[in-house]
C-alpha angles and dihedrals in degrees: 000000000000117000138200124204116228134179140203128218109199125026102205124124096306095036090054090052091050092049090050093053093048095046101038102033103037092135090059095050091044091054091056097038098042088231139055119271105218115201099221104167140012118193120198136172097232119038092185096060115115113253129208094210132068109234130197113259117271102016099097117085143149093218116097089196088072083073104031094050095047107089091190092066104084104163128046129188104215103201103166120122129225130037104278135073085008093070094049093045092050091052090049092050092049091049090053091057101261127142112224136225115186142174095193105118093171090058093050093044091052103034106017097123094050095045096043093046090051092048090052092049090054096042092245132128137227119207118192112170091134093056093081128044098348111240096008108104094222097137092057093043095052097039098040119007095046096037092117088066138077099226109231102186147352123205111179147171098214103165117067093188093060092044091052091050092050091048092053092049096046100038100035104024092241117163117246091252093050092047091052091050091051091049089052092048091053093047096248094113130046123234084261105039095179098116090052100045100038094056097251096117092050091047091054091052092045090054089057095046093047090052091051097043102036108014090245120158104202125152107238093230089058092060109102107246141176123183136210095248093103096041117129126213088234091066092055089051094049091046090055091048088055092049099260142107124214118240132171099243130192109205133192120169140158116242135164092276099047131271122351109216130176145127118217146134105278136188107238122192113260111250094028116121095250093049092054096054103110139182121004094340127124126213135188126196113197127186119201125184092236106030098037118211121353126179132208126188137170145110107321098195142012134097105285102033090053092041088053090060093045094052091046088056091048089054093047090049094049091048091048100244094114092053092053093046093045093050094044100047096048090206116198088002126162089263115110122257114279091217134019127220112263123236105279091216090063095052109116134211147113122288142207113219129188124188127183103213141172111267099247139115124282096023094119091045093054092047091047089049093053090048091046092055086064092045092250113149126203120240099184143347134211119194119163124192117270112273123230110276093021091119092226095306120127133181118241116197122195131184113202133208118238116312138144129268090240096052092046092048091054092048092048092050088056095044094049089060095054116114096238094056116110107197128336123313125253122228132180134172121251124222113196 
């Protein structure tokens, strides 16, 4: 049987999973590729680090030239995290004639145009299915399977860590801090979980998906985002009382002004597919003008789900499918964006609001007045009696009718300055 030599740079969690699939299930990959994928070299930073996989003698090295100077290695899985030295190594690999498979969404979100332009100049390809949503084949589905459609919208849970934390809080009453610690214990969250819980990780993935689906060229850090790190258990309880569940949603959608983009905690209707995605799972709801709504769900991170996507890209690259797709799509090309991001202030929707207020007359009237000045109407109100020990402070929960982000922001700025307010207000978008 024919064979193709491949290499791996980075043998962390995902790299180890990729090596395991290549070494232990070679017959499976050969069946799909029509040839054997021979793992020729693995390059790592620290040769002394303990490994959880038994490797053939002689393939582990800390010298990237073992790959770049071997003309028989044609495909490399670059599985390092971060921006540098991952960027420099990718450029070096491309210059040496290698096609690339990567799972590094931060690298693509930050340097996609430079890296993709360089790959095109050199006649190479970059495949990146594993960079978004782990084992869910969303890149292939948007760029290939749904190519007959104009994508209308994407609503997605793109961070399994945040979804796990929200599930622990909502289902088990765990505090945010306790839920984070449990996620860290299980390996879902890093020692520093900031990128997961503040919405940055989801924004990086949304930048990639919005480029694929809409031709947008938006820097991920320019996408409006709000995380779950300030979420209170009370909001999950009130959401459930109203018939919703809170999820950290990444949203991209065409509207009359351009492309709506944001990442934020959102109330999602109980019983809807997105609301029922629990634990460390990801989910993506896509609406196309021809196909209608399609829904994808699965593990969005972890060793083997992500390794599954990497090896699928290796097979596609060896077979030649990735090269054709890469050349045809012209991703992050020098062409201008097909659609621009709309003004976030003009984005419309319904909102959940919670105010902690002094328990006294006319509070609701004053809040309603501030909302009314911005033409924001109230759909429903929840106000429970003050609990013992509350020191005269009660929560007031309001669901609005449709309004814009800008109008609501102005109203909230006014309300937060009112004398009866105790602490800042909470606001979240609502997806019906």
